[in-house]
Each structure stands twice: as C-alpha cells, then as structure tokens.
mmJSON file of the N, C-alpha and C atoms, coordinates in Angstrom:
{"data_MODEL":{"atom_site":{
"group_PDB":["ATOM","ATOM","ATOM","ATOM","ATOM","ATOM","ATOM","ATOM","ATOM","ATOM","ATOM","ATOM","ATOM","ATOM","ATOM","ATOM","ATOM","ATOM","ATOM","ATOM","ATOM","ATOM","ATOM","ATOM","ATOM","ATOM","ATOM","ATOM","ATOM","ATOM","ATOM","ATOM","ATOM","ATOM","ATOM","ATOM","ATOM","ATOM","ATOM","ATOM","ATOM","ATOM","ATOM","ATOM","ATOM","ATOM","ATOM","ATOM","ATOM","ATOM","ATOM","ATOM","ATOM","ATOM","ATOM","ATOM","ATOM","ATOM","ATOM","ATOM","ATOM","ATOM","ATOM","ATOM","ATOM","ATOM","ATOM","ATOM","ATOM","ATOM","ATOM","ATOM","ATOM","ATOM","ATOM","ATOM","ATOM","ATOM","ATOM","ATOM","ATOM","ATOM","ATOM","ATOM","ATOM","ATOM","ATOM","ATOM","ATOM","ATOM","ATOM","ATOM","ATOM","ATOM","ATOM","ATOM","ATOM","ATOM","ATOM","ATOM","ATOM","ATOM","ATOM","ATOM","ATOM","ATOM","ATOM","ATOM","ATOM","ATOM","ATOM","ATOM","ATOM","ATOM","ATOM","ATOM","ATOM","ATOM","ATOM","ATOM","ATOM","ATOM","ATOM","ATOM","ATOM","ATOM","ATOM","ATOM","ATOM","ATOM","ATOM","ATOM","ATOM","ATOM","ATOM","ATOM","ATOM","ATOM","ATOM","ATOM","ATOM","ATOM","ATOM","ATOM","ATOM","ATOM","ATOM","ATOM","ATOM","ATOM","ATOM","ATOM","ATOM","ATOM","ATOM","ATOM","ATOM","ATOM","ATOM","ATOM","ATOM","ATOM","ATOM","ATOM","ATOM"],
"id":[1,2,3,4,5,6,7,8,9,10,11,12,13,14,15,16,17,18,19,20,21,22,23,24,25,26,27,28,29,30,31,32,33,34,35,36,37,38,39,40,41,42,43,44,45,46,47,48,49,50,51,52,53,54,55,56,57,58,59,60,61,62,63,64,65,66,67,68,69,70,71,72,73,74,75,76,77,78,79,80,81,82,83,84,85,86,87,88,89,90,91,92,93,94,95,96,97,98,99,100,101,102,103,104,105,106,107,108,109,110,111,112,113,114,115,116,117,118,119,120,121,122,123,124,125,126,127,128,129,130,131,132,133,134,135,136,137,138,139,140,141,142,143,144,145,146,147,148,149,150,151,152,153,154,155,156,157,158,159,160,161,162,163,164,165],
"type_symbol":["N","C","C","N","C","C","N","C","C","N","C","C","N","C","C","N","C","C","N","C","C","N","C","C","N","C","C","N","C","C","N","C","C","N","C","C","N","C","C","N","C","C","N","C","C","N","C","C","N","C","C","N","C","C","N","C","C","N","C","C","N","C","C","N","C","C","N","C","C","N","C","C","N","C","C","N","C","C","N","C","C","N","C","C","N","C","C","N","C","C","N","C","C","N","C","C","N","C","C","N","C","C","N","C","C","N","C","C","N","C","C","N","C","C","N","C","C","N","C","C","N","C","C","N","C","C","N","C","C","N","C","C","N","C","C","N","C","C","N","C","C","N","C","C","N","C","C","N","C","C","N","C","C","N","C","C","N","C","C","N","C","C","N","C","C"],
"label_atom_id":["N","CA","C","N","CA","C","N","CA","C","N","CA","C","N","CA","C","N","CA","C","N","CA","C","N","CA","C","N","CA","C","N","CA","C","N","CA","C","N","CA","C","N","CA","C","N","CA","C","N","CA","C","N","CA","C","N","CA","C","N","CA","C","N","CA","C","N","CA","C","N","CA","C","N","CA","C","N","CA","C","N","CA","C","N","CA","C","N","CA","C","N","CA","C","N","CA","C","N","CA","C","N","CA","C","N","CA","C","N","CA","C","N","CA","C","N","CA","C","N","CA","C","N","CA","C","N","CA","C","N","CA","C","N","CA","C","N","CA","C","N","CA","C","N","CA","C","N","CA","C","N","CA","C","N","CA","C","N","CA","C","N","CA","C","N","CA","C","N","CA","C","N","CA","C","N","CA","C","N","CA","C","N","CA","C","N","CA","C","N","CA","C"],
"label_alt_id":[null,null,null,null,null,null,null,null,null,null,null,null,null,null,null,null,null,null,null,null,null,null,null,null,null,null,null,null,null,null,null,null,null,null,null,null,null,null,null,null,null,null,null,null,null,null,null,null,null,null,null,null,null,null,null,null,null,null,null,null,null,null,null,null,null,null,null,null,null,null,null,null,null,null,null,null,null,null,null,null,null,null,null,null,null,null,null,null,null,null,null,null,null,null,null,null,null,null,null,null,null,null,null,null,null,null,null,null,null,null,null,null,null,null,null,null,null,null,null,null,null,null,null,null,null,null,null,null,null,null,null,null,null,null,null,null,null,null,null,null,null,null,null,null,null,null,null,null,null,null,null,null,null,null,null,null,null,null,null,null,null,null,null,null,null],
"label_comp_id":["MET","MET","MET","LEU","LEU","LEU","GLN","GLN","GLN","ALA","ALA","ALA","ALA","ALA","ALA","ILE","ILE","ILE","ASP","ASP","ASP","ALA","ALA","ALA","GLU","GLU","GLU","VAL","VAL","VAL","ASP","ASP","ASP","ASP","ASP","ASP","PHE","PHE","PHE","LEU","LEU","LEU","ALA","ALA","ALA","GLU","GLU","GLU","HIS","HIS","HIS","SER","SER","SER","GLY","GLY","GLY","ARG","ARG","ARG","ARG","ARG","ARG","ASP","ASP","ASP","GLU","GLU","GLU","GLN","GLN","GLN","GLY","GLY","GLY","ARG","ARG","ARG","ARG","ARG","ARG","LEU","LEU","LEU","VAL","VAL","VAL","VAL","VAL","VAL","ARG","ARG","ARG","ASN","ASN","ASN","GLY","GLY","GLY","SER","SER","SER","LEU","LEU","LEU","PRO","PRO","PRO","GLU","GLU","GLU","ARG","ARG","ARG","GLU","GLU","GLU","ILE","ILE","ILE","LEU","LEU","LEU","THR","THR","THR","ALA","ALA","ALA","ALA","ALA","ALA","GLY","GLY","GLY","THR","THR","THR","LEU","LEU","LEU","PRO","PRO","PRO","GLY","GLY","GLY","ALA","ALA","ALA","SER","SER","SER","ALA","ALA","ALA","ALA","ALA","ALA","SER","SER","SER","SER","SER","SER"],
"label_asym_id":["A","A","A","A","A","A","A","A","A","A","A","A","A","A","A","A","A","A","A","A","A","A","A","A","A","A","A","A","A","A","A","A","A","A","A","A","A","A","A","A","A","A","A","A","A","A","A","A","A","A","A","A","A","A","A","A","A","A","A","A","A","A","A","A","A","A","A","A","A","A","A","A","A","A","A","A","A","A","A","A","A","A","A","A","A","A","A","A","A","A","A","A","A","A","A","A","A","A","A","A","A","A","A","A","A","A","A","A","A","A","A","A","A","A","A","A","A","A","A","A","A","A","A","A","A","A","A","A","A","A","A","A","A","A","A","A","A","A","A","A","A","A","A","A","A","A","A","A","A","A","A","A","A","A","A","A","A","A","A","A","A","A","A","A","A"],
"label_entity_id":["1","1","1","1","1","1","1","1","1","1","1","1","1","1","1","1","1","1","1","1","1","1","1","1","1","1","1","1","1","1","1","1","1","1","1","1","1","1","1","1","1","1","1","1","1","1","1","1","1","1","1","1","1","1","1","1","1","1","1","1","1","1","1","1","1","1","1","1","1","1","1","1","1","1","1","1","1","1","1","1","1","1","1","1","1","1","1","1","1","1","1","1","1","1","1","1","1","1","1","1","1","1","1","1","1","1","1","1","1","1","1","1","1","1","1","1","1","1","1","1","1","1","1","1","1","1","1","1","1","1","1","1","1","1","1","1","1","1","1","1","1","1","1","1","1","1","1","1","1","1","1","1","1","1","1","1","1","1","1","1","1","1","1","1","1"],
"label_seq_id":[1,1,1,2,2,2,3,3,3,4,4,4,5,5,5,6,6,6,7,7,7,8,8,8,9,9,9,10,10,10,11,11,11,12,12,12,13,13,13,14,14,14,15,15,15,16,16,16,17,17,17,18,18,18,19,19,19,20,20,20,21,21,21,22,22,22,23,23,23,24,24,24,25,25,25,26,26,26,27,27,27,28,28,28,29,29,29,30,30,30,31,31,31,32,32,32,33,33,33,34,34,34,35,35,35,36,36,36,37,37,37,38,38,38,39,39,39,40,40,40,41,41,41,42,42,42,43,43,43,44,44,44,45,45,45,46,46,46,47,47,47,48,48,48,49,49,49,50,50,50,51,51,51,52,52,52,53,53,53,54,54,54,55,55,55],
"pdbx_PDB_ins_code":[null,null,null,null,null,null,null,null,null,null,null,null,null,null,null,null,null,null,null,null,null,null,null,null,null,null,null,null,null,null,null,null,null,null,null,null,null,null,null,null,null,null,null,null,null,null,null,null,null,null,null,null,null,null,null,null,null,null,null,null,null,null,null,null,null,null,null,null,null,null,null,null,null,null,null,null,null,null,null,null,null,null,null,null,null,null,null,null,null,null,null,null,null,null,null,null,null,null,null,null,null,null,null,null,null,null,null,null,null,null,null,null,null,null,null,null,null,null,null,null,null,null,null,null,null,null,null,null,null,null,null,null,null,null,null,null,null,null,null,null,null,null,null,null,null,null,null,null,null,null,null,null,null,null,null,null,null,null,null,null,null,null,null,null,null],
"Cartn_x":[35.053,34.79,32.99,33.847,31.828,31.083,31.711,30.634,30.074,30.652,29.908,28.529,29.137,28.634,27.065,27.339,25.882,25.038,26.207,24.726,24.223,24.718,23.813,22.539,23.146,21.592,20.721,21.111,19.877,19.49,19.803,19.491,18.347,18.576,17.87,16.936,16.965,15.707,14.633,15.394,14.836,13.556,14.356,13.902,12.026,12.562,11.745,10.512,10.802,9.906,9.011,9.601,9.253,7.514,6.759,5.402,4.677,5.702,4.668,4.553,3.333,2.808,2.464,1.926,0.462,-0.283,-1.215,-3.064,-2.36,-1.624,-1.149,-0.534,-0.221,1.021,2.286,2.735,4.228,5.04,5.936,6.931,6.983,6.659,7.113,8.413,9.464,10.614,11.53,11.95,13.081,14.413,15.672,16.601,17.256,17.555,17.526,18.868,19.653,20.825,22.647,23.042,24.588,25.279,25.154,25.969,27.257,27.857,28.901,29.887,31.247,32.492,32.932,33.927,34.906,35.626,36.712,38.763,38.507,38.137,38.378,39.985,40.42,41.374,41.582,42.766,42.96,44.267,44.663,45.971,46.591,46.366,47.166,47.267,46.651,46.266,45.224,44.64,43.132,43.04,42.118,40.562,39.944,38.899,38.302,36.917,35.678,34.298,33.581,32.231,31.375,29.881,28.99,28.118,26.92,26.036,24.386,24.286,22.737,21.894,21.05,20.576,19.165,18.108,16.795,16.307,14.923],
"Cartn_y":[-4.511,-5.271,-4.848,-4.084,-3.641,-2.957,-1.924,-1.462,-2.573,-3.093,-5.263,-5.362,-5.449,-6.286,-5.654,-3.833,-3.035,-2.965,-2.926,-2.831,-3.549,-5.263,-7.051,-6.796,-6.198,-6.178,-5.068,-3.986,-3.463,-3.597,-3.682,-5.176,-5.124,-6.699,-7.742,-7.018,-5.701,-5.491,-4.572,-3.939,-3.669,-4.315,-5.894,-6.776,-6.659,-7.873,-7.901,-6.998,-5.469,-4.568,-4.347,-4.283,-3.982,-3.639,-4.759,-4.869,-4.122,-3.028,-2.179,-0.924,-0.772,0.495,1.543,2.531,3.468,3.082,4.966,4.75,5.044,5.543,6.092,5.084,3.495,2.993,2.859,4.303,4.127,3.757,3.342,1.94,2.981,2.325,3.151,2.636,1.601,1.749,1.865,2.646,3.326,3.364,3.25,3.847,5.334,5.579,7.804,7.698,6.554,6.79,7.554,8.116,8.871,10.014,10.539,11.923,11.536,12.066,12.314,11.644,11.14,10.878,11.748,11.497,12.477,11.517,12.901,12.861,12.867,12.018,12.933,12.343,13.302,13.185,13.115,12.353,11.194,11.227,11.127,10.449,10.623,9.12,8.199,8.835,9.992,9.441,10.55,10.405,11.049,9.547,9.071,8.192,8.621,7.859,8.114,8.174,8.204,8.143,8.654,8.146,8.559,8.261,9.386,9.046,8.869,8.329,7.961,9.418,9.52,10.514,10.758,11.704,11.757,13.189,12.711,13.79,14.158],
"Cartn_z":[-47.365,-47.195,-46.17,-45.405,-44.579,-45.301,-46.314,-47.235,-47.838,-48.028,-48.668,-48.58,-46.912,-45.501,-45.959,-45.896,-45.274,-46.573,-47.945,-48.291,-48.988,-48.708,-48.619,-47.888,-46.59,-45.669,-45.88,-46.61,-46.906,-48.018,-48.933,-50.482,-49.796,-49.155,-48.357,-47.604,-47.086,-46.168,-47.171,-48.194,-49.164,-49.859,-49.887,-51.07,-50.166,-49.248,-47.54,-47.557,-47.867,-46.999,-48.974,-49.891,-51.188,-51.784,-51.115,-51.169,-50.002,-49.861,-48.214,-49.636,-49.743,-50.662,-49.692,-49.989,-49.235,-50.517,-50.257,-50.856,-52.397,-52.859,-54.026,-54.96,-54.172,-54.953,-54.619,-54.115,-54.05,-52.976,-53.369,-52.757,-50.837,-49.266,-48.25,-48.017,-48.317,-47.843,-49.109,-49.076,-50.333,-49.95,-50.974,-51.042,-51.02,-51.056,-50.685,-51.442,-51.58,-52.535,-51.951,-52.468,-51.155,-52.693,-51.555,-52.141,-52.92,-53.64,-54.13,-53.571,-53.503,-53.137,-52.973,-51.873,-51.213,-50.844,-50.102,-49.733,-48.692,-47.91,-46.647,-45.749,-44.303,-44.595,-42.905,-42.847,-41.658,-40.865,-40.23,-39.816,-40.466,-40.78,-42.042,-43.359,-43.599,-45.174,-46.108,-46.362,-47.943,-47.721,-47.575,-48.32,-49.101,-50.504,-50.532,-49.614,-49.585,-49.086,-49.896,-49.072,-49.414,-48.465,-48.817,-47.996,-47.44,-46.427,-47.364,-47.337,-48.981,-48.376,-47.429,-47.294,-45.623,-46.318,-46.171,-46.435,-45.963],
"occupancy":[1.0,1.0,1.0,1.0,1.0,1.0,1.0,1.0,1.0,1.0,1.0,1.0,1.0,1.0,1.0,1.0,1.0,1.0,1.0,1.0,1.0,1.0,1.0,1.0,1.0,1.0,1.0,1.0,1.0,1.0,1.0,1.0,1.0,1.0,1.0,1.0,1.0,1.0,1.0,1.0,1.0,1.0,1.0,1.0,1.0,1.0,1.0,1.0,1.0,1.0,1.0,1.0,1.0,1.0,1.0,1.0,1.0,1.0,1.0,1.0,1.0,1.0,1.0,1.0,1.0,1.0,1.0,1.0,1.0,1.0,1.0,1.0,1.0,1.0,1.0,1.0,1.0,1.0,1.0,1.0,1.0,1.0,1.0,1.0,1.0,1.0,1.0,1.0,1.0,1.0,1.0,1.0,1.0,1.0,1.0,1.0,1.0,1.0,1.0,1.0,1.0,1.0,1.0,1.0,1.0,1.0,1.0,1.0,1.0,1.0,1.0,1.0,1.0,1.0,1.0,1.0,1.0,1.0,1.0,1.0,1.0,1.0,1.0,1.0,1.0,1.0,1.0,1.0,1.0,1.0,1.0,1.0,1.0,1.0,1.0,1.0,1.0,1.0,1.0,1.0,1.0,1.0,1.0,1.0,1.0,1.0,1.0,1.0,1.0,1.0,1.0,1.0,1.0,1.0,1.0,1.0,1.0,1.0,1.0,1.0,1.0,1.0,1.0,1.0,1.0],
"B_iso_or_equiv":[0.0,0.0,0.0,0.0,0.0,0.0,0.0,0.0,0.0,0.0,0.0,0.0,0.0,0.0,0.0,0.0,0.0,0.0,0.0,0.0,0.0,0.0,0.0,0.0,0.0,0.0,0.0,0.0,0.0,0.0,0.0,0.0,0.0,0.0,0.0,0.0,0.0,0.0,0.0,0.0,0.0,0.0,0.0,0.0,0.0,0.0,0.0,0.0,0.0,0.0,0.0,0.0,0.0,0.0,0.0,0.0,0.0,0.0,0.0,0.0,0.0,0.0,0.0,0.0,0.0,0.0,0.0,0.0,0.0,0.0,0.0,0.0,0.0,0.0,0.0,0.0,0.0,0.0,0.0,0.0,0.0,0.0,0.0,0.0,0.0,0.0,0.0,0.0,0.0,0.0,0.0,0.0,0.0,0.0,0.0,0.0,0.0,0.0,0.0,0.0,0.0,0.0,0.0,0.0,0.0,0.0,0.0,0.0,0.0,0.0,0.0,0.0,0.0,0.0,0.0,0.0,0.0,0.0,0.0,0.0,0.0,0.0,0.0,0.0,0.0,0.0,0.0,0.0,0.0,0.0,0.0,0.0,0.0,0.0,0.0,0.0,0.0,0.0,0.0,0.0,0.0,0.0,0.0,0.0,0.0,0.0,0.0,0.0,0.0,0.0,0.0,0.0,0.0,0.0,0.0,0.0,0.0,0.0,0.0,0.0,0.0,0.0,0.0,0.0,0.0],
"pdbx_formal_charge":[null,null,null,null,null,null,null,null,null,null,null,null,null,null,null,null,null,null,null,null,null,null,null,null,null,null,null,null,null,null,null,null,null,null,null,null,null,null,null,null,null,null,null,null,null,null,null,null,null,null,null,null,null,null,null,null,null,null,null,null,null,null,null,null,null,null,null,null,null,null,null,null,null,null,null,null,null,null,null,null,null,null,null,null,null,null,null,null,null,null,null,null,null,null,null,null,null,null,null,null,null,null,null,null,null,null,null,null,null,null,null,null,null,null,null,null,null,null,null,null,null,null,null,null,null,null,null,null,null,null,null,null,null,null,null,null,null,null,null,null,null,null,null,null,null,null,null,null,null,null,null,null,null,null,null,null,null,null,null,null,null,null,null,null,null],
"auth_seq_id":[1,1,1,2,2,2,3,3,3,4,4,4,5,5,5,6,6,6,7,7,7,8,8,8,9,9,9,10,10,10,11,11,11,12,12,12,13,13,13,14,14,14,15,15,15,16,16,16,17,17,17,18,18,18,19,19,19,20,20,20,21,21,21,22,22,22,23,23,23,24,24,24,25,25,25,26,26,26,27,27,27,28,28,28,29,29,29,30,30,30,31,31,31,32,32,32,33,33,33,34,34,34,35,35,35,36,36,36,37,37,37,38,38,38,39,39,39,40,40,40,41,41,41,42,42,42,43,43,43,44,44,44,45,45,45,46,46,46,47,47,47,48,48,48,49,49,49,50,50,50,51,51,51,52,52,52,53,53,53,54,54,54,55,55,55],
"auth_comp_id":["MET","MET","MET","LEU","LEU","LEU","GLN","GLN","GLN","ALA","ALA","ALA","ALA","ALA","ALA","ILE","ILE","ILE","ASP","ASP","ASP","ALA","ALA","ALA","GLU","GLU","GLU","VAL","VAL","VAL","ASP","ASP","ASP","ASP","ASP","ASP","PHE","PHE","PHE","LEU","LEU","LEU","ALA","ALA","ALA","GLU","GLU","GLU","HIS","HIS","HIS","SER","SER","SER","GLY","GLY","GLY","ARG","ARG","ARG","ARG","ARG","ARG","ASP","ASP","ASP","GLU","GLU","GLU","GLN","GLN","GLN","GLY","GLY","GLY","ARG","ARG","ARG","ARG","ARG","ARG","LEU","LEU","LEU","VAL","VAL","VAL","VAL","VAL","VAL","ARG","ARG","ARG","ASN","ASN","ASN","GLY","GLY","GLY","SER","SER","SER","LEU","LEU","LEU","PRO","PRO","PRO","GLU","GLU","GLU","ARG","ARG","ARG","GLU","GLU","GLU","ILE","ILE","ILE","LEU","LEU","LEU","THR","THR","THR","ALA","ALA","ALA","ALA","ALA","ALA","GLY","GLY","GLY","THR","THR","THR","LEU","LEU","LEU","PRO","PRO","PRO","GLY","GLY","GLY","ALA","ALA","ALA","SER","SER","SER","ALA","ALA","ALA","ALA","ALA","ALA","SER","SER","SER","SER","SER","SER"],
"auth_asym_id":["A","A","A","A","A","A","A","A","A","A","A","A","A","A","A","A","A","A","A","A","A","A","A","A","A","A","A","A","A","A","A","A","A","A","A","A","A","A","A","A","A","A","A","A","A","A","A","A","A","A","A","A","A","A","A","A","A","A","A","A","A","A","A","A","A","A","A","A","A","A","A","A","A","A","A","A","A","A","A","A","A","A","A","A","A","A","A","A","A","A","A","A","A","A","A","A","A","A","A","A","A","A","A","A","A","A","A","A","A","A","A","A","A","A","A","A","A","A","A","A","A","A","A","A","A","A","A","A","A","A","A","A","A","A","A","A","A","A","A","A","A","A","A","A","A","A","A","A","A","A","A","A","A","A","A","A","A","A","A","A","A","A","A","A","A"],
"auth_atom_id":["N","CA","C","N","CA","C","N","CA","C","N","CA","C","N","CA","C","N","CA","C","N","CA","C","N","CA","C","N","CA","C","N","CA","C","N","CA","C","N","CA","C","N","CA","C","N","CA","C","N","CA","C","N","CA","C","N","CA","C","N","CA","C","N","CA","C","N","CA","C","N","CA","C","N","CA","C","N","CA","C","N","CA","C","N","CA","C","N","CA","C","N","CA","C","N","CA","C","N","CA","C","N","CA","C","N","CA","C","N","CA","C","N","CA","C","N","CA","C","N","CA","C","N","CA","C","N","CA","C","N","CA","C","N","CA","C","N","CA","C","N","CA","C","N","CA","C","N","CA","C","N","CA","C","N","CA","C","N","CA","C","N","CA","C","N","CA","C","N","CA","C","N","CA","C","N","CA","C","N","CA","C","N","CA","C","N","CA","C","N","CA","C"],
"pdbx_PDB_model_num":[1,1,1,1,1,1,1,1,1,1,1,1,1,1,1,1,1,1,1,1,1,1,1,1,1,1,1,1,1,1,1,1,1,1,1,1,1,1,1,1,1,1,1,1,1,1,1,1,1,1,1,1,1,1,1,1,1,1,1,1,1,1,1,1,1,1,1,1,1,1,1,1,1,1,1,1,1,1,1,1,1,1,1,1,1,1,1,1,1,1,1,1,1,1,1,1,1,1,1,1,1,1,1,1,1,1,1,1,1,1,1,1,1,1,1,1,1,1,1,1,1,1,1,1,1,1,1,1,1,1,1,1,1,1,1,1,1,1,1,1,1,1,1,1,1,1,1,1,1,1,1,1,1,1,1,1,1,1,1,1,1,1,1,1,1]
}}}
C-alpha cells in the first residue's frame, strides 16, 4: 500500500515536470527505473523487495 502511494506521487511529479527539456529536446526529469526484485531477510522472515535504480 505504501509503495502504491509512492508510485502515484512519483507519477504526479513526472507528469508535472514532463515539459522540462534541455537544449537537445531531452526530458530533464525522468524515472531511472528499478533494480530486479530480491529477497530481504528480516527477523520476521524473508520478504520480496525491489529498490530504485540510481545513476
């Protein structure tokens, strides 16, 4: 549920800044994507998780 709220906020932010372009016409605000899902070991057990890619 939290991830869905974060994704919605990111989508809104990207839509708001979709018109920002550099001199070559490339978008200045983009989503970097995400890394492959992996298992995270916690005291409660193993949970699936994905993290955002950074550049």
